[in-house]
C-alpha positions as CSV (number, residue, x, y, z in Angstrom):
1,M,64.6,-8.9,39.8
2,N,63.0,-12.3,40.0
3,K,60.7,-11.0,42.8
4,L,59.7,-8.1,40.6
5,G,58.8,-10.4,37.7
6,V,56.8,-12.7,39.9
7,M,54.8,-9.7,41.2
8,L,54.1,-8.4,37.7
9,T,52.9,-11.8,36.5
10,T,50.6,-12.2,39.5
11,C,49.0,-8.8,39.0
12,L,48.4,-9.4,35.3
13,L,46.9,-12.8,36.0
14,G,44.5,-11.2,38.6
15,L,43.4,-8.6,36.2
16,T,42.7,-11.2,33.4
17,L,40.5,-13.3,35.8
18,T,38.6,-10.2,36.9
19,A,37.9,-9.1,33.3
20,C,36.6,-12.6,32.3
21,G,34.2,-12.9,35.2
22,T,32.5,-9.5,34.8
23,T,29.1,-9.2,32.9
24,P,28.6,-5.9,31.1
25,A,25.6,-3.8,32.1
26,M,22.6,-4.1,29.8
27,P,21.7,-0.8,28.1
28,A,18.5,0.8,29.3
29,G,15.4,-0.1,27.3
30,S,16.7,-3.3,25.7
31,A,14.8,-6.5,26.0
32,D,16.1,-9.4,28.1
33,T,15.7,-12.6,26.0
34,T,17.4,-15.0,28.3
35,D,14.2,-16.8,29.3
36,T,11.9,-16.4,26.4
37,G,14.2,-16.6,23.5
38,S,12.7,-13.6,21.7
39,A,11.9,-10.0,22.5
40,S,8.3,-9.0,22.9
41,V,7.5,-6.1,20.6
42,E,4.3,-4.1,21.0
43,P,2.8,-3.5,17.6
44,A,2.3,0.1,16.5
45,I,-1.4,1.2,16.3
46,P,-2.0,2.7,12.9
47,S,-3.7,6.1,12.8
48,D,-4.3,6.1,9.1
49,S,-8.1,6.1,8.5
50,S,-7.7,4.0,5.3
51,V,-6.9,1.0,7.5
52,P,-10.0,-1.3,7.7
53,S,-11.5,-1.4,11.2
54,A,-12.3,-4.7,12.9
55,G,-15.6,-6.2,11.6
56,S,-15.3,-4.7,8.2
57,A,-16.4,-6.8,5.2
58,S,-13.8,-9.2,3.9
59,G,-13.4,-10.5,0.4
60,S,-14.9,-7.3,-1.1
61,S,-14.4,-6.5,-4.8
62,S,-15.5,-4.0,-7.4
63,A,-18.4,-6.4,-8.2
64,Q,-19.5,-6.3,-4.5
65,E,-19.6,-2.5,-4.6
66,D,-22.1,-2.6,-7.6
67,P,-25.6,-2.1,-6.0
68,N,-27.0,-4.5,-8.6
69,T,-24.6,-7.3,-7.7
70,R,-24.1,-9.5,-4.7
71,V,-21.1,-11.9,-4.4
72,Y,-22.1,-14.8,-2.2
73,R,-20.0,-17.6,-0.8
74,D,-20.9,-20.0,-3.7
75,C,-22.2,-17.7,-6.4
76,S,-22.7,-14.2,-7.6
77,V,-25.9,-12.6,-8.8
78,T,-26.4,-9.5,-10.9
79,V,-29.8,-7.9,-11.6
80,L,-29.6,-6.9,-15.3
81,G,-33.0,-5.5,-16.0
82,Y,-36.8,-5.8,-15.6
83,S,-40.0,-5.5,-17.5
84,I,-43.8,-6.1,-17.2
85,R,-45.2,-9.1,-19.1
86,E,-48.4,-11.0,-19.0
87,D,-48.4,-14.1,-16.9
88,R,-50.3,-17.4,-17.6
89,D,-53.4,-16.0,-15.9
90,G,-53.4,-12.9,-18.1
91,D,-52.3,-10.7,-15.2
92,P,-49.4,-8.2,-15.3
93,A,-46.2,-9.8,-13.9
94,L,-42.8,-8.4,-13.2
95,R,-40.0,-10.2,-15.1
96,V,-36.6,-9.7,-13.5
97,E,-33.5,-10.7,-15.5
98,C,-30.4,-11.8,-13.6
99,Q,-27.0,-13.2,-14.4
100,F,-26.1,-16.1,-12.1
101,R,-22.5,-17.5,-11.8
102,N,-21.8,-20.7,-10.0
103,D,-18.7,-20.2,-7.8
104,S,-19.1,-23.5,-5.9
105,K,-17.1,-26.7,-6.4
106,T,-20.1,-28.7,-7.6
107,S,-22.9,-28.2,-10.2
108,A,-25.5,-25.8,-9.1
109,S,-28.5,-23.8,-10.4
110,F,-30.0,-20.4,-9.5
111,S,-32.9,-22.1,-7.8
112,T,-30.8,-24.3,-5.7
113,T,-28.4,-21.6,-4.5
114,V,-30.4,-18.4,-4.0
115,I,-34.1,-17.4,-3.5
116,P,-35.6,-14.2,-4.9
117,N,-38.6,-12.5,-3.3
118,A,-40.4,-9.3,-4.3
119,Y,-42.5,-6.9,-2.2
120,Q,-44.9,-4.0,-2.9
121,G,-46.9,-1.5,-0.8
122,D,-46.6,-0.1,2.7
123,P,-46.7,-2.3,4.7
124,K,-44.8,-4.6,2.4
125,E,-46.7,-7.4,0.8
126,A,-44.9,-10.3,-0.7
127,L,-45.7,-10.9,-4.4
128,A,-46.5,-14.4,-5.5
129,Y,-44.3,-16.2,-8.1
130,A,-45.8,-16.2,-11.6
131,T,-45.5,-18.4,-14.7
132,P,-45.0,-16.6,-18.0
133,A,-47.8,-16.8,-20.5
134,E,-45.4,-18.0,-23.2
135,A,-42.3,-20.1,-23.3
136,D,-39.3,-18.1,-21.9
137,P,-36.0,-19.9,-22.1
138,E,-34.5,-17.6,-19.5
139,Y,-37.3,-18.6,-17.1
140,S,-36.4,-22.2,-17.7
141,A,-32.8,-21.3,-17.0
142,L,-33.6,-20.9,-13.3
143,L,-33.3,-24.7,-13.0
144,T,-30.3,-25.2,-15.3
145,L,-27.4,-26.9,-13.6
146,L,-24.1,-25.2,-14.2
147,A,-20.6,-26.5,-13.8
148,P,-18.3,-24.6,-11.5
149,G,-17.3,-21.3,-13.0
150,E,-20.1,-21.2,-15.5
151,S,-22.7,-18.4,-15.7
152,I,-26.1,-18.0,-17.2
153,I,-28.8,-15.4,-17.8
154,C,-32.1,-16.3,-16.2
155,A,-35.4,-14.6,-15.4
156,G,-38.0,-14.8,-12.6
157,Y,-41.6,-13.7,-12.6
158,F,-43.7,-12.1,-9.9
159,K,-47.5,-11.4,-10.0
160,L,-47.9,-7.6,-9.5
161,S,-50.5,-6.2,-7.1
162,S,-50.1,-2.8,-8.7
163,V,-48.4,-1.4,-11.8
164,D,-48.0,2.0,-10.1
165,L,-46.0,1.0,-7.1
166,P,-42.3,0.3,-7.0
167,V,-41.1,-3.2,-6.3
168,E,-38.5,-4.1,-3.7
169,L,-36.5,-7.1,-4.9
170,E,-34.6,-9.2,-2.4
171,I,-32.3,-12.2,-3.3
172,K,-31.1,-14.3,-0.4
173,D,-28.4,-16.9,-0.3
174,L,-29.9,-20.3,0.5
175,R,-26.6,-21.8,1.6
176,D,-25.4,-19.0,3.9
177,S,-28.2,-17.5,6.1
178,S,-25.7,-14.9,7.5
179,A,-25.0,-13.4,4.1
180,D,-26.5,-10.0,3.3
181,A,-29.3,-10.2,0.7
182,L,-29.1,-8.4,-2.6
183,C,-31.8,-5.7,-2.3
184,V,-32.8,-3.5,-5.3
185,T,-35.8,-1.1,-5.7
186,L,-37.4,-1.4,-9.1
187,D,-39.5,1.5,-10.4
188,I,-42.2,0.2,-12.7
189,T,-44.3,3.3,-12.8
190,G,-45.5,4.0,-16.4
191,M,-43.8,0.9,-17.8
192,P,-45.7,-0.6,-20.8
193,M,-46.6,-4.3,-21.0
194,E,-44.0,-6.0,-23.2
195,D,-44.5,-8.9,-25.6
196,Y,-42.5,-12.1,-25.5
197,P,-39.7,-11.8,-28.0
198,E,-38.0,-14.9,-29.4
199,S,-34.7,-15.3,-27.6
200,D,-32.1,-18.0,-27.2
201,L,-30.7,-19.3,-23.9
202,K,-27.6,-17.2,-23.1
203,T,-24.8,-19.0,-21.4
204,K,-21.1,-18.5,-21.2
C-alpha cells in the first residue's frame, strides 16, 4: 500500500513539473511583443475621396474660399469694390477698396504687410500707382498701424492706361513669398468717373 502511494505521488509530481515548464503555442497572426514592447499595426488606407490628399492646403476656411478674399499668415485682405476717379494729374485712376485685418502679433499696416499691383492689356502692362486728386481718408488708411486683431477699410489708386480694358489686380504677401497672391479681375468697361464723396475713416 505504501509502495502504491509513493508511485502515485511521484507521477503527480512529474505531471505538475511538466505542465509548469510548457509554453503554450502562439495563435497564428498575433504579434510577438517580446522584444519591441508594442505590436506594429499597419494603418488602413482610406478609400473615401473626401479625405484630403497630401499637399492639400492647410488652414483653409470659408473666407479662404471667397474669391475676393485671401487669408495670409499675418493678415487677411478682402477686395470690397472698385471705381474710377480722377487722380492728381487729372487722369482716370482705378480706386480699389479693400478690408485689411492684422492677424500678426505686432502692430502692422496694409502697406507694410502686403503689396498690390494692377495690370492691363495683352501682354500685361503694370499700372503705376496714383495719388487721388482730393483727400481720401481710405487712401491714407493704407499706412495706418493697427493693433493685432484690428481691421480697417483702405483704398489704393492705379493710373489707368485704358478705361475699356479689364484690370487684373494682384495682392501679394510681403512677409511670405511662398503664399499665393489674391488675384481678381476687375471689369471697368463703361464705368463712369466718380466724384470724391465725403467719408469717414472706417475702422473696427
